[in-house]
C-alpha positions as CSV (number, residue, x, y, z in Angstrom):
1,M,12.5,-10.4,-10.7
2,D,14.5,-12.9,-8.7
3,T,11.7,-15.4,-7.9
4,A,14.2,-17.8,-6.2
5,V,13.7,-15.8,-3.0
6,A,10.1,-17.0,-2.5
7,S,9.6,-20.0,-0.3
8,E,7.9,-23.1,-1.6
9,P,4.1,-22.7,-1.2
10,T,2.6,-25.0,1.4
11,R,0.7,-27.8,-0.4
12,T,-3.0,-27.8,0.0
13,G,-3.2,-31.4,1.0
14,A,-1.1,-30.7,4.0
15,H,-4.1,-29.0,5.7
16,S,-7.4,-30.4,6.7
17,S,-8.8,-28.0,9.3
18,K,-11.2,-25.3,7.9
19,H,-12.2,-23.6,11.2
20,F,-10.0,-21.1,12.9
21,D,-10.3,-18.6,15.7
22,V,-8.9,-16.0,13.4
23,L,-8.6,-15.9,9.6
24,V,-6.1,-13.5,8.1
25,I,-6.8,-12.6,4.5
26,G,-3.7,-11.8,2.5
27,A,0.0,-12.8,2.9
28,G,1.6,-9.5,2.0
29,I,3.4,-7.1,4.4
30,S,0.3,-6.7,6.6
31,G,-0.7,-10.4,6.6
32,I,2.7,-11.6,7.7
33,D,2.7,-8.9,10.4
34,A,-0.7,-10.1,11.6
35,A,0.5,-13.7,11.7
36,Y,3.5,-12.7,13.7
37,H,1.4,-10.9,16.3
38,L,-1.1,-13.8,16.6
39,K,1.6,-16.5,17.0
40,T,3.7,-14.4,19.4
41,Y,1.0,-12.7,21.6
42,L,-2.1,-14.9,21.2
43,P,-0.7,-18.4,21.0
44,Q,-3.9,-19.9,22.3
45,R,-5.8,-18.8,19.3
46,S,-5.8,-20.9,16.1
47,F,-5.3,-19.0,12.9
48,C,-4.6,-19.3,9.2
49,V,-3.6,-17.0,6.4
50,L,-5.4,-17.3,3.1
51,E,-3.6,-16.0,0.1
52,S,-4.9,-16.0,-3.5
53,K,-1.5,-15.9,-5.2
54,D,1.0,-18.8,-5.3
55,G,3.4,-17.1,-2.9
56,F,3.7,-14.3,-0.3
57,G,4.6,-10.7,-0.7
58,G,1.5,-9.0,-2.2
59,T,2.6,-6.0,-4.2
60,W,6.2,-7.1,-4.1
61,K,5.3,-10.4,-5.8
62,T,2.7,-9.2,-8.3
63,H,4.5,-6.1,-9.5
64,T,7.4,-7.1,-11.8
65,Y,7.9,-4.0,-13.9
66,P,11.5,-2.7,-14.5
67,G,13.1,-1.3,-11.4
68,I,10.3,-2.1,-9.0
69,R,11.3,-0.7,-5.6
70,S,10.0,0.8,-2.4
71,D,9.2,4.5,-2.4
72,S,9.7,4.8,1.4
73,D,12.5,3.7,3.6
74,L,12.8,0.1,4.8
75,Y,13.7,1.1,8.3
76,T,10.0,2.1,8.8
77,F,8.5,0.1,6.0
78,G,10.1,-3.0,7.5
79,Y,8.9,-4.6,10.7
80,S,9.6,-3.3,14.2
81,W,10.4,-6.9,15.1
82,K,12.8,-7.6,12.2
83,P,15.9,-5.4,11.7
84,W,16.5,-4.1,8.2
85,L,20.2,-4.2,7.2
86,G,20.3,-2.9,3.7
87,A,19.9,0.5,1.9
88,P,16.9,2.6,2.8
89,I,15.2,2.2,-0.6
90,A,15.0,-1.4,-1.6
91,T,14.2,-3.4,-4.7
92,A,11.4,-5.9,-4.8
93,P,13.8,-8.9,-4.7
94,E,15.5,-7.4,-1.7
95,I,12.1,-6.9,0.0
96,L,11.0,-10.5,-0.8
97,R,14.2,-11.8,0.7
98,Y,13.5,-9.9,3.8
99,L,9.9,-11.3,3.9
100,T,11.3,-14.8,3.3
101,E,13.6,-14.4,6.4
102,S,10.7,-13.0,8.4
103,I,8.5,-16.0,7.7
104,Q,11.3,-18.5,8.2
105,E,12.7,-17.0,11.4
106,Q,9.2,-16.8,13.0
107,G,8.0,-20.2,11.8
108,L,5.0,-18.7,9.9
109,G,5.1,-20.7,6.7
110,D,2.8,-23.5,7.9
111,Y,0.1,-21.1,8.7
112,I,-0.3,-19.8,5.1
113,R,-2.5,-21.5,2.5
114,Y,-1.7,-20.2,-1.0
115,R,-4.0,-20.2,-4.1
116,H,-7.0,-19.7,-1.8
117,K,-9.2,-16.9,-3.0
118,V,-12.1,-15.6,-0.8
119,H,-15.1,-14.3,-2.7
120,A,-17.9,-14.2,-0.1
121,A,-18.1,-13.9,3.7
122,S,-21.4,-14.3,5.7
123,W,-21.7,-13.5,9.4
124,S,-24.2,-15.6,11.5
125,S,-25.1,-14.0,14.9
126,A,-26.7,-17.3,15.9
127,E,-23.4,-19.2,15.4
128,Q,-21.2,-16.2,16.2
129,R,-18.9,-16.9,13.3
130,W,-18.1,-15.9,9.7
131,Q,-18.5,-18.4,6.9
132,L,-16.3,-17.9,3.9
133,L,-16.7,-19.3,0.4
134,V,-13.1,-19.9,-0.8
135,D,-11.9,-21.0,-4.2
136,N,-8.9,-23.3,-4.2
137,L,-7.3,-22.1,-7.4
138,E,-4.9,-25.1,-7.4
139,T,-7.6,-27.8,-7.4
140,G,-10.7,-25.9,-8.7
141,E,-12.6,-26.8,-5.5
142,Q,-14.9,-24.4,-3.7
143,L,-14.2,-24.7,0.0
144,T,-16.0,-23.4,3.1
145,F,-14.0,-21.9,5.9
146,T,-15.4,-20.7,9.2
147,T,-13.8,-18.3,11.7
148,G,-14.6,-16.3,14.8
149,F,-12.7,-13.2,13.5
150,L,-11.6,-11.8,10.1
151,W,-8.4,-9.8,9.9
152,M,-8.3,-8.3,6.4
153,C,-4.8,-7.7,5.1
154,Q,-5.2,-7.8,1.4
155,G,-4.4,-4.1,0.8
156,Y,-6.6,-1.5,-0.8
157,Y,-6.3,-1.9,-4.6
158,D,-7.3,-4.5,-7.3
159,H,-4.2,-6.6,-8.0
160,D,-5.7,-8.0,-11.2
161,N,-7.4,-4.9,-12.8
162,P,-5.4,-1.7,-12.8
163,Y,-6.7,1.7,-13.7
164,T,-6.3,2.8,-17.3
165,P,-8.4,5.7,-18.6
166,E,-10.2,5.3,-21.9
167,W,-8.5,7.8,-24.3
168,P,-9.8,8.6,-27.7
169,G,-8.1,6.6,-30.5
170,M,-6.5,3.9,-28.4
171,D,-7.9,1.2,-30.8
172,R,-6.0,2.7,-33.8
173,Y,-2.6,2.8,-32.1
174,Q,-0.3,0.3,-33.9
175,G,2.2,-0.1,-31.1
176,R,1.9,-1.9,-27.8
177,I,0.2,-0.6,-24.6
178,V,1.2,-2.1,-21.3
179,H,0.1,-1.3,-17.7
180,P,3.0,-1.7,-15.2
181,Q,0.8,-3.8,-12.9
182,L,0.4,-6.4,-15.7
183,W,4.0,-6.3,-16.9
184,P,4.7,-9.1,-19.5
185,Q,7.9,-11.0,-18.7
186,D,8.8,-11.5,-22.4
187,L,8.8,-7.8,-23.3
188,D,11.9,-6.8,-25.1
189,Y,12.0,-3.0,-25.3
190,S,15.7,-2.6,-26.2
191,D,15.0,-1.1,-29.7
192,M,11.9,0.8,-28.8
193,E,10.9,4.4,-28.4
194,V,9.0,4.3,-25.0
195,L,6.4,6.7,-23.7
196,V,5.3,6.5,-20.0
197,I,2.0,8.1,-19.1
198,G,2.0,9.3,-15.5
199,S,4.3,10.9,-13.0
200,G,3.8,9.1,-9.8
201,A,6.2,6.7,-8.0
202,T,5.7,4.0,-10.6
203,A,6.6,6.2,-13.5
204,A,9.6,7.6,-11.5
205,T,10.8,4.1,-11.0
206,I,10.3,2.8,-14.6
207,V,11.8,5.8,-16.4
208,P,15.3,5.6,-14.8
209,A,15.2,1.8,-14.9
210,M,14.6,1.7,-18.6
211,A,16.6,4.8,-19.6
212,G,19.7,3.8,-21.5
213,K,18.2,0.3,-22.1
214,C,15.8,1.4,-24.8
215,K,16.2,3.9,-27.7
216,H,14.7,6.7,-25.6
217,I,12.0,7.0,-22.9
218,T,9.7,10.0,-22.3
219,M,7.5,10.6,-19.3
220,L,4.3,12.3,-20.3
221,Q,2.5,13.9,-17.4
222,R,-0.7,15.9,-17.2
223,S,0.6,17.8,-14.2
224,P,3.8,17.7,-12.1
225,T,4.6,15.7,-9.0
226,Y,6.9,16.4,-6.0
227,F,10.0,14.2,-5.8
228,F,12.5,14.0,-3.0
229,P,16.0,13.1,-4.4
230,R,18.3,11.7,-1.7
231,P,21.3,9.4,-1.4
232,N,20.3,5.7,-1.0
233,I,22.3,5.4,2.2
234,D,21.5,6.2,5.8
235,E,24.5,8.1,7.3
236,L,23.4,7.3,10.9
237,A,23.2,3.5,10.2
238,E,26.6,3.6,8.5
239,M,28.0,5.4,11.5
240,L,26.5,2.9,14.0
241,R,27.2,-0.4,12.3
242,P,31.0,-0.4,12.7
243,L,30.5,0.1,16.5
244,D,29.3,-3.5,17.0
245,I,26.0,-2.3,18.3
246,P,23.3,-5.0,18.0
247,D,21.4,-4.9,14.7
248,A,18.1,-4.5,16.6
249,W,19.4,-1.4,18.4
250,T,20.7,0.1,15.2
251,H,17.4,-0.6,13.4
252,E,15.4,1.0,16.2
253,I,17.7,4.1,16.6
254,V,17.7,4.7,12.8
255,R,13.9,4.0,12.6
256,Q,13.2,6.6,15.3
257,K,15.5,9.2,13.7
258,I,13.7,8.8,10.3
259,L,10.3,9.0,12.0
260,K,11.3,12.2,13.8
261,D,12.6,13.7,10.5
262,Q,9.4,12.7,8.7
263,E,7.3,14.2,11.4
264,E,9.0,17.5,11.0
265,L,8.6,17.4,7.2
266,V,4.9,16.6,7.4
267,R,4.4,19.3,10.0
268,R,6.2,21.9,7.9
269,S,4.4,20.8,4.7
270,A,1.1,21.8,6.4
271,E,2.4,24.9,8.3
272,E,5.1,26.2,5.9
273,P,4.2,24.7,2.5
274,E,6.0,27.3,0.5
275,G,9.3,26.7,2.4
276,V,9.1,23.0,1.9
277,K,8.2,23.5,-1.8
278,E,11.2,25.6,-2.4
279,E,13.5,23.1,-0.7
280,L,12.1,20.3,-2.9
281,L,12.5,22.4,-6.1
282,A,16.0,23.4,-5.1
283,A,16.9,19.8,-4.7
284,A,15.6,19.1,-8.2
285,R,17.6,22.1,-9.6
286,E,20.8,20.6,-8.1
287,F,20.4,17.6,-10.4
288,L,18.8,19.3,-13.4
289,G,20.6,22.6,-13.6
290,E,19.3,26.1,-13.8
291,D,18.4,25.9,-17.5
292,F,15.9,23.1,-17.0
293,D,12.2,24.2,-16.9
294,I,11.5,23.3,-13.3
295,D,8.5,25.5,-13.1
296,R,6.7,23.7,-15.9
297,H,7.7,20.1,-15.3
298,F,8.4,19.7,-11.5
299,T,6.3,22.4,-9.8
300,P,2.9,20.9,-8.7
301,R,-0.3,22.9,-8.2
302,Y,-0.9,21.3,-4.8
303,R,1.1,21.7,-1.5
304,P,3.7,19.2,-0.6
305,W,2.3,16.0,0.9
306,Q,-1.2,16.6,-0.3
307,Q,-0.2,13.8,-2.5
308,R,2.6,11.3,-1.8
309,V,6.1,12.6,-2.2
310,A,8.2,9.8,-3.7
311,V,11.8,9.3,-2.8
312,I,14.0,8.9,-5.9
313,P,17.3,7.3,-4.6
314,D,20.4,9.1,-5.7
315,G,18.2,11.3,-7.9
316,D,18.2,8.7,-10.6
317,L,15.1,10.1,-12.4
318,F,16.7,13.5,-12.6
319,T,20.0,12.1,-13.7
320,G,18.4,10.3,-16.7
321,L,16.8,13.6,-17.7
322,R,20.0,15.6,-17.4
323,E,22.0,13.1,-19.4
324,G,19.4,13.0,-22.2
325,L,18.5,9.4,-21.8
326,A,15.0,10.4,-20.8
327,S,12.7,13.3,-21.4
328,V,9.6,14.8,-19.7
329,V,6.6,16.4,-21.4
330,T,3.9,18.2,-19.5
331,D,0.7,18.3,-21.5
332,E,-2.7,16.7,-21.9
333,I,-3.6,13.9,-24.3
334,D,-5.9,14.8,-27.1
335,T,-6.0,11.4,-28.8
336,F,-4.0,8.3,-29.6
337,T,-2.8,8.1,-33.2
338,E,-1.4,5.2,-35.3
339,K,2.1,6.1,-34.2
340,G,1.7,7.5,-30.7
341,I,-0.2,10.3,-28.9
342,L,-1.3,13.7,-30.2
343,L,-1.2,16.3,-27.4
344,K,-3.6,19.2,-26.9
345,S,-0.7,21.5,-27.7
346,G,-0.6,19.9,-31.2
347,E,2.6,18.0,-30.7
348,E,2.7,14.3,-31.5
349,L,4.8,11.9,-29.5
350,E,5.7,8.8,-31.4
351,A,6.3,5.6,-29.5
352,D,6.7,1.8,-30.1
353,L,5.6,1.1,-26.6
354,I,3.2,3.1,-24.4
355,I,3.3,2.4,-20.6
356,T,0.2,3.5,-18.8
357,A,1.5,4.2,-15.3
358,T,-2.0,5.6,-14.4
359,G,-2.5,4.1,-11.0
360,F,-4.7,1.7,-9.1
361,K,-8.3,0.8,-8.9
362,L,-9.2,1.0,-5.2
363,L,-10.9,-2.2,-3.9
364,V,-12.7,-2.1,-0.6
365,L,-11.8,-5.2,1.5
366,G,-10.6,-7.2,-1.5
367,G,-14.0,-6.9,-3.3
368,I,-15.4,-9.7,-1.2
369,A,-19.2,-9.9,-0.9
370,F,-20.0,-9.4,2.8
371,D,-23.3,-10.0,4.6
372,V,-24.4,-9.9,8.2
373,D,-27.3,-12.3,9.0
374,G,-28.3,-12.3,5.4
375,K,-28.2,-8.5,4.9
376,T,-25.6,-7.3,2.4
377,V,-23.0,-5.0,3.9
378,D,-22.4,-1.7,2.1
379,F,-19.3,-0.3,3.7
380,A,-20.2,3.2,2.5
381,D,-23.1,3.1,5.0
382,T,-20.8,2.4,7.9
383,V,-18.7,4.6,10.2
384,T,-15.2,3.5,10.9
385,W,-13.8,2.8,14.4
386,H,-10.3,4.2,14.4
387,G,-10.1,3.4,10.7
388,I,-10.0,-0.3,11.6
389,M,-13.5,-1.7,12.2
390,F,-17.0,-0.7,11.0
391,T,-20.3,0.1,12.7
392,G,-22.7,-2.9,12.6
393,V,-20.1,-5.3,11.3
394,P,-19.0,-7.9,14.0
395,N,-15.5,-9.3,14.4
396,L,-14.0,-7.7,11.3
397,A,-10.8,-5.6,11.1
398,W,-9.2,-4.0,8.0
399,V,-5.6,-3.0,7.8
400,F,-5.3,0.3,5.9
401,G,-1.9,1.8,6.2
402,Y,-0.4,5.3,5.9
403,F,0.3,7.4,2.8
404,R,2.6,10.0,4.4
405,A,4.4,7.4,6.4
406,S,5.2,3.7,5.8
407,W,2.2,1.4,5.5
408,T,3.7,-1.1,8.0
409,L,3.7,1.4,10.8
410,R,-0.1,1.4,10.9
411,A,-0.2,-2.4,10.4
412,D,1.8,-2.7,13.6
413,L,-0.4,-0.2,15.5
414,I,-3.5,-2.1,14.4
415,A,-2.1,-5.4,15.4
416,D,-1.3,-4.1,18.9
417,I,-4.8,-2.7,19.4
418,L,-6.4,-6.0,18.2
419,V,-4.2,-8.0,20.5
420,R,-5.5,-5.8,23.4
421,M,-9.1,-6.3,22.1
422,F,-8.7,-10.1,22.0
423,R,-7.3,-10.1,25.5
424,H,-10.2,-8.0,26.8
425,M,-12.7,-10.3,25.1
426,D,-11.0,-13.2,26.9
427,S,-11.1,-11.4,30.3
428,I,-14.9,-10.8,30.0
429,G,-15.8,-14.1,28.3
430,A,-16.9,-12.4,25.1
431,S,-16.7,-13.9,21.6
432,V,-18.2,-11.0,19.5
433,V,-17.2,-7.3,19.3
434,T,-19.2,-4.9,17.1
435,P,-18.6,-1.1,16.8
436,Q,-21.7,1.0,17.5
437,L,-22.4,4.7,17.6
438,R,-23.0,5.9,21.2
439,P,-26.1,8.1,22.0
440,E,-23.8,11.2,21.9
441,D,-22.7,10.2,18.4
442,K,-26.1,9.8,16.7
443,D,-26.1,13.3,15.2
444,M,-22.3,13.4,14.6
445,H,-21.1,15.1,11.4
446,L,-19.9,12.4,9.0
447,R,-16.9,13.1,6.8
448,P,-15.3,11.2,3.9
449,W,-12.9,8.3,4.7
450,I,-10.1,10.7,3.6
451,E,-10.8,14.3,3.0
452,A,-9.5,15.8,-0.2
453,D,-7.7,18.6,1.6
454,N,-5.8,16.1,3.6
455,F,-4.8,13.7,0.8
456,N,-6.2,13.6,-2.7
457,P,-4.5,11.2,-5.2
458,G,-6.8,10.2,-8.1
459,Y,-7.3,6.6,-7.1
460,L,-8.8,7.7,-3.8
461,Q,-11.0,10.4,-5.2
462,R,-12.4,8.1,-7.9
463,S,-13.6,5.6,-5.3
464,M,-14.3,7.6,-2.2
465,H,-18.1,7.0,-2.6
466,L,-17.4,3.3,-1.9
467,M,-15.5,3.9,1.4
468,P,-16.7,4.0,5.0
469,H,-17.2,7.4,6.6
470,Q,-15.3,8.9,9.5
471,G,-16.8,11.1,12.2
472,D,-15.7,14.3,13.9
473,R,-14.4,12.8,17.2
474,E,-12.7,9.8,18.6
475,P,-13.0,6.8,18.2
476,W,-14.5,7.5,14.8
477,L,-11.6,9.4,13.3
478,F,-9.3,8.2,10.5
479,T,-6.5,10.8,10.6
480,Q,-3.9,9.2,8.3
481,D,-1.4,10.7,10.9
482,Y,1.1,8.3,12.3
483,W,2.5,10.8,14.8
484,Y,-1.0,11.3,16.3
485,E,-2.0,7.6,16.2
486,K,1.3,6.3,17.7
487,E,0.1,8.0,20.9
488,A,-3.6,7.7,20.5
489,F,-3.7,3.9,19.6
490,P,-1.9,2.6,22.7
491,A,-4.3,4.8,24.8
492,A,-7.4,3.9,22.9
493,A,-10.1,2.3,25.0
494,V,-11.3,-1.2,24.0
495,D,-13.8,-1.4,26.8
496,D,-16.1,1.7,26.3
497,D,-19.6,2.0,24.8
498,S,-18.3,2.4,21.2
499,L,-17.7,-1.4,21.2
500,H,-20.5,-3.8,22.0
501,Y,-19.3,-7.2,23.4
502,S,-21.4,-10.3,23.6
């Protein structure tokens, strides 16, 4: 990865203050967006961004596997306040350059403290503030920060510990096993037979990136995934740019067109799943040909968008398969062997390198230990307010984005509603806000954070017992629906009985 795009981390010694009106945790896509909103719309509030890594970018800094790229378009994954000028699907270095420009143009760099890892947060009602225990990873010191409000932007998975199943025989395999999330920079795979376990967006990125650069690469999947092959170009943007229309206008027009198209696709996926399925399979056939076994390898058992549909720019995954540079095998693992993997069908796949593209470990609010007035917070015992805040937990917001739409769209909506909330607090002279069930909500039916019929990837289902609940009415819903929330959030009340101010 092109690390030259990252700005020089601010040195720890340049900062002395350790109390802020707002602390933002995480300097990835969401944290930079939060910093922009605080600086732009709430300039009277002091704030700081704490980031455990040595630079900004979150996923786009920590993930360095071959071909790392977005699997959604940058017109909607990028910020509403920063035009995107490149191709719709972008590489990690391109995204980091965009984030570098975002920080520099908005003057956000001095607000970020790198190599600061939060491991505990305690709320004191008497002092009306959070106290955080923070490790300075650069100096080895343990620091104490205090803040009136915590804006959690560290994402939803464990950056340091990916998910890898324990398969039989892994200890006797003589080759090398690598998880993409922990990619070694010195790995030379040019003379290797490579086997990738998994069929999600990560596998669909790695396989075409390595195809032709190793002896051969095979994608082993337990079950198929839907993919959406499309040219990595936006025709509307290409049409508008020569007309000398301001970049901000082009960005917004293209953004709204993409969102409208996505809305229609998501609607049809729920109402006309067979029709959408046939369109996706027909697109695969255009690249793979009629003789390819589409039914076996690229026809999932679930309806479109019940799991994420990854865009494959220019159909590169399918092109590698068609040209014989890559293969796909749909089967289950029986055991690892000395040379590779024995499948339940009896076939053995030999490999010098096995890449376990098997997903994330979900991590609730960064795995930080929270307590309120000395009582440990178990978020599984809470009900979420709009999927942002939690009953009984004061002055705490968590940015959790979309799966069917770009993550950043929800980060923007959350930032807007929090700005309104802060302004309301100022208007009534309050310093604390705590979601609470109203009398009419006491016997409300509680539902999972995300229901399996709505969206059911493995990393969510494995960890759903750790997550907050949602209710069956507003403001306790977490719909995962941008096209609903883009109307509901601006209209959401910040002054009703679901929020207790003091």
